[in-house]
C-alpha positions in Angstrom: 56.4 185.3 159.3 58.5 182.7 161.2 62.2 182.5 161.7 63.6 179.3 163.1 66.5 179.1 165.6 68.4 176.1 166.8 71.1 175.5 169.4 72.0 174.0 172.7 69.0 174.1 175.1 70.1 171.1 177.1 73.5 169.7 178.3 76.5 171.5 179.8 76.3 174.5 177.5 72.5 174.8 177.4 72.6 178.4 178.6 73.9 179.4 175.1 70.7 178.2 173.4 68.4 179.5 176.1 70.0 183.0 175.9 69.9 182.9 172.1 66.2 182.0 172.1 65.5 184.8 174.6 67.4 187.3 172.4 65.6 186.3 169.2 62.2 186.5 170.8 62.9 189.9 172.4 64.1 191.2 169.1 61.0 189.9 167.3 58.8 191.5 170.0 60.5 194.9 169.4 60.0 194.5 165.6 56.3 193.6 166.1 55.7 196.6 168.4 57.0 198.8 165.6 54.7 197.3 163.0 56.3 194.0 162.0 57.7 193.1 158.6 56.7 194.4 155.2 56.4 191.5 152.8 57.0 191.5 149.1 53.3 192.2 148.3 53.2 195.2 150.6 51.3 193.4 153.4 52.5 193.5 157.0 53.4 190.4 158.9 54.1 189.8 162.6 57.4 188.0 163.3 57.4 184.8 165.4 60.3 182.6 166.6 60.5 178.9 166.9 63.7 177.6 168.6 64.8 173.9 168.5 67.3 172.1 170.7 70.3 170.3 169.1 71.9 169.5 172.4 75.3 170.7 171.0 75.4 167.3 169.3 76.4 167.0 165.6 74.0 164.2 164.7 71.1 165.9 166.4 72.0 169.2 164.8 71.8 167.6 161.3 68.5 166.1 162.2 67.2 169.4 163.5 68.1 171.4 160.4 66.6 168.8 158.2 63.4 169.0 160.2 63.4 172.8 160.0 64.1 172.8 156.2 61.1 170.4 155.7 58.7 173.0 157.2 56.6 174.9 154.6 57.1 178.2 156.4 60.9 177.8 157.0 62.8 180.4 155.0 66.0 180.7 157.1 67.5 179.5 160.4 69.6 181.2 163.0 72.2 179.0 164.8 73.7 176.9 166.0 75.4 177.5 169.4 78.3 175.0 168.9 81.0 174.8 166.3 81.0 171.0 166.4 77.4 171.2 165.2 77.9 174.1 162.7 80.7 172.3 160.8 78.7 169.1 159.9 75.5 171.0 159.5 77.1 173.4 156.9 78.5 170.2 155.3 75.1 169.0 154.3 74.2 172.2 152.5 74.8 172.7 148.8 78.4 173.8 148.4 78.0 176.2 145.5 74.7 177.9 144.7 73.2 176.7 141.4 75.3 173.6 141.1 72.8 171.1 139.6 75.1 168.2 140.4 75.1 169.0 144.1 72.1 167.6 146.0 73.0 169.3 149.2 70.3 171.2 151.1 69.5 174.6 149.7 68.6 176.4 152.8 70.2 179.6 154.3 71.7 179.5 157.8 72.8 182.6 159.7 75.0 181.6 162.6 75.1 183.6 165.8 77.1 181.4 168.2 79.5 178.9 166.7 82.8 180.7 166.8 85.4 178.4 165.3 87.1 180.4 162.6 86.3 180.1 158.9 83.3 177.8 159.0 81.2 179.8 156.6 83.6 178.8 153.8 82.0 175.3 153.8 78.9 176.3 151.9 77.6 179.3 150.0 74.3 178.9 151.9 76.1 179.5 155.3 76.7 182.9 156.9 78.0 183.9 160.3 77.7 186.9 162.5 80.5 186.0 164.9 83.6 188.0 165.7 87.1 187.2 164.3 88.7 185.7 167.3 92.2 185.7 165.8 92.0 189.5 165.2 90.6 190.1 168.7 93.3 188.1 170.5 96.1 189.5 168.3 95.0 193.0 169.4 94.9 191.9 173.0 98.4 190.6 173.0 99.7 193.6 171.2 98.0 195.8 173.9 99.6 193.7 176.7 103.0 193.9 175.1 102.8 197.7 175.0 101.2 198.2 178.4 102.7 195.3 180.4 106.2 194.8 179.2 107.2 193.0 182.4 105.2 189.9 181.3 107.6 187.2 180.0 106.1 183.8 180.3 102.8 182.0 179.3 100.8 178.9 180.4 97.8 177.6 178.6 94.7 175.7 179.8 92.3 174.3 177.3 88.9 172.4 177.2 90.4 169.9 174.8 87.2 168.2 173.5 85.3 171.2 172.5 85.9 172.5 169.0 85.7 176.2 169.8 87.9 176.0 172.9 90.5 173.9 171.2 90.7 175.9 168.0 90.9 179.2 169.9 93.6 177.9 172.2 95.8 177.1 169.2 95.3 180.7 168.0 96.0 182.1 171.5 99.1 180.1 172.1 100.6 181.0 168.7 99.8 184.7 169.2 101.3 184.7 172.8 104.5 183.2 171.5 104.7 185.7 168.6 104.2 188.5 171.1 107.3 187.5 172.9 105.9 185.4 175.7 107.8 182.2 176.5 105.4 179.2 176.5 106.0 177.0 179.6 103.4 174.3 179.2 99.7 173.4 178.8 97.0 171.9 181.0 94.1 170.0 179.4 90.6 169.0 180.6 87.2 168.0 179.1 83.9 169.9 178.9 82.2 167.6 181.4 85.1 167.5 183.9 84.5 168.7 187.5 87.9 168.2 189.0 91.0 170.2 188.0 93.6 169.6 190.8 96.1 167.9 188.6 95.9 170.5 185.8 96.3 173.4 188.3 99.3 171.7 190.0 100.9 171.6 186.6 100.1 175.3 186.2 101.5 176.1 189.6 104.8 174.4 188.8 105.0 176.5 185.7 104.5 179.8 187.6 103.9 181.7 184.4 103.2 185.5 184.3 100.2 185.0 182.0 97.7 182.1 182.1 95.1 181.7 179.3 92.1 179.6 180.0 90.4 178.6 176.7 87.2 177.1 178.2 83.5 177.8 178.6 82.1 179.2 181.9 81.5 176.0 183.7 85.0 174.6 183.5 86.6 178.1 183.6 85.0 178.5 187.0 86.2 175.1 188.1 89.7 175.9 187.1 89.6 179.4 188.7 88.3 178.0 192.0 91.1 175.4 192.0 93.7 178.1 191.3 92.4 180.0 194.3 92.6 176.8 196.4 96.2 176.1 195.4 97.3 179.7 195.6 98.0 180.1 191.9 98.1 183.9 191.2 99.5 184.8 187.7 99.9 188.5 186.9 97.3 188.2 184.1 94.5 185.7 183.3 93.1 185.7 179.8 89.7 184.0 179.2 87.8 182.6 176.2 85.4 184.9 174.4 82.5 182.7 175.3 83.2 183.2 179.0 82.6 187.0 178.9 79.2 186.3 180.3 77.0 186.5 183.3 77.4 182.8 183.8 81.0 183.3 184.6 80.2 186.1 187.1 77.4 184.1 188.7 79.6 181.0 188.9 82.9 182.5 190.1 82.9 186.3 190.0 85.3 186.5 193.0 87.8 184.1 191.6 87.6 185.7 188.1 88.6 189.1 189.4 91.0 190.7 186.9 90.4 188.2 184.1 90.7 189.8 180.6 88.6 188.7 177.6 88.2 190.2 174.2 84.5 190.4 173.2 82.2 191.8 170.5 79.6 192.9 173.0 79.4 195.2 176.1 76.6 197.7 176.9 78.7 200.7 175.8 76.3 202.2 173.2 72.7 203.3 173.5 71.6 200.5 171.2 73.5 197.9 173.3 72.1 199.2 176.6 68.6 199.1 175.2 69.0 195.5 174.0 70.5 194.4 177.3 67.6 196.0 179.2 65.1 194.1 176.9 66.8 190.8 177.9 66.9 191.7 181.6 63.1 192.3 181.3 62.7 188.6 180.5 65.2 187.4 183.1 68.0 186.8 180.6 71.3 188.5 179.9 73.1 189.7 176.8 76.6 188.5 175.8 78.6 188.3 172.6 76.7 185.2 171.4 73.1 186.1 171.9 73.8 189.8 171.0 74.6 188.3 167.6 71.3 186.5 167.7 69.6 189.8 168.4 71.5 191.5 165.5 70.6 188.6 163.2 66.9 189.1 163.6 67.1 192.8 162.7 69.4 192.0 159.8 67.0 189.3 158.5 64.1 191.8 158.7 66.0 194.2 156.5 66.9 191.4 154.0 63.3 190.1 153.9 62.0 193.6 153.1 64.7 194.6 150.6 64.5 191.2 148.7 60.7 191.4 148.6 60.2 188.0 150.2 56.6 186.8 149.8 56.5 184.2 152.6 54.0 181.9 150.8 54.1 178.1 150.5 54.3 178.4 146.7 57.2 180.8 146.8 59.2 178.9 149.4 62.2 177.9 147.2 62.4 181.4 145.6 62.2 183.1 149.1 65.0 181.0 150.5 67.1 181.9 147.5 66.2 185.6 147.9 67.3 185.6 151.6 70.5 183.7 150.7 71.3 186.2 147.9 70.5 189.1 150.1 72.9 187.9 152.8 75.6 187.2 150.2 75.2 190.7 148.7 75.2 192.5 152.0 78.5 194.5 152.5 77.6 196.0 155.9 75.0 195.6 158.6 74.3 197.5 161.8 75.5 195.9 165.0 74.9 196.8 168.6 78.4 198.3 168.9 78.5 199.8 165.4 78.8 198.8 161.7 79.5 195.1 161.0 81.4 194.6 157.8 80.5 191.6 155.7 83.3 189.8 153.8 83.1 187.9 150.6 83.7 184.8 152.7 80.3 185.3 154.4 82.1 186.1 157.7 81.7 189.2 159.8 84.3 191.8 160.9 82.8 193.2 164.1 83.7 196.0 166.5 85.3 194.6 169.7 86.8 195.6 173.0 88.5 194.1 176.0 86.5 193.5 179.2 87.8 192.7 182.7 86.2 191.4 185.8 86.2 194.2 188.4 84.3 193.8 191.7 82.0 191.1 190.3 81.1 192.9 187.1 82.4 193.2 183.5 84.1 196.5 182.9 85.7 197.9 179.8 89.5 197.6 180.1 90.3 198.9 176.6 88.5 199.8 173.3 91.0 199.4 170.4 
């Protein structure tokens, strides 16, 4: 029994795909050690993972998912890493199940990484296990308003050309303003940028109490190092969910000291600690993105068994529909931090907490 994955294994954000592949394979290994998957005819099958690189490129992502769907053993795919890939990939799927006039691809996709809000609404064949970032940041600003009433002003920095960073920044800026913080300005850069002196000079002139950096680990670290060089020291730094990772600590742990980020993963439960240890054993690390990939594999195991998927070439179309229907009918699944509620919009409502960099590690700052 094979489950396909796809995501960014090359390019600036390649670590997302590499970590997701490691998590999917580690989850499959654990399932196999416990007897594998029970198929629809009662036979037992071992689970294998094949992961394909879309380079975080929309055109390549479409090509990859078409290649996956053409395989006679492809029942479902987990991915992609990037929202700018998920959006067009979901767009080539059949919009409504059973619509004879829609020639879109009838193939279930269960996303682990792409975090831009609301993408699952594009197709009834698309599902996501990503946190609701608007809810997480709303809770964060409410907490700050209660615990840090002295904070009055806000400056934002954004990785402008990346769909997730840009969409989340719009959410963060709106929530910051609604929480009573006065916006003083914005700094913008691109995912491939390596110099940030101009942007940080702007930030320094603003001298805001709160600086939010909506960017992935590579440019987040570049900005934080430039802030240190220019002596920019806001009272609070808020980061993007995707930067609550080992990559940030490895790249700029000292400069990130005190940074706050809401996240749907931290090793705070027995299940989460065990999963994190499984990834450490293969020289990888667990964060909110590949924790979702780990969860997806176990969720799909349950769906395959409950829906009595056969996994035979002659049952391919029926099996794909069974998995899609199983995902659509699922009201709740078990996540590493607790129950994950599944909405009618095929999105997830996940437990979350706030983490903060303290002495080079992520520590739990608050659990709502």
